[in-house]
Residue, then its C-alpha position, 0 to 999 in steps of 0.5 A: x683476083x684473076x684465075x690462075x688460068x687468066x694469069x698464065x694465058x697472058x704468058x707464050x707458050x715457051x715462057x720463061x718467068x724467073x722468081x725469088x723461087x726458082x726459074x720456071x719455065x714454058x706454061x705448065x712450070x709457070x702454072x705450077x709456080x702459081x699454084x704453089x704461091x697460092x698454096x702459100x696463102x698469096x692474096x691481095x696481088x697487084x702490080x704497078x707499071x710504071x715504065x713501058x717501052x716498045x723496041x721492034x716486035x718487044x714491049x718492055x714493061x716494069x714497075x712494081x707490085x705487092x701482095x700479102x702471105x697470110x697475114x705478112x705483107x710483101x713488095x718488090x719490082x718486076x720486068x717483063x718482055x712481050x712479044x705478039x702470038x696469035x695477034x695476042x701479047x704474050x709475056x716471053x720473059x718476066x723477073x720478079x725481085x722481092x724488095x729488100x727490107 
């Protein structure tokens, strides 16, 4: 599993991340949301991109994710919008949803 620092580095400085736990704006808030998830016991997190398309300076991705918290398995869907920051692709917006049972 990537480190929190590696995950947060994929986000633009002013990125917004919308999750079932709340709305997090900026790298510091996003870093805190990842730390909180790890404190809950999140592990075995993976994503599978199923859609990717570009429009001008932006790239839209969508797909599925899965993870465990303790012994409980969860899965859902995500979408993200990326742009270039300093010549590197960075997420400017990500939305994560948990699939209905």
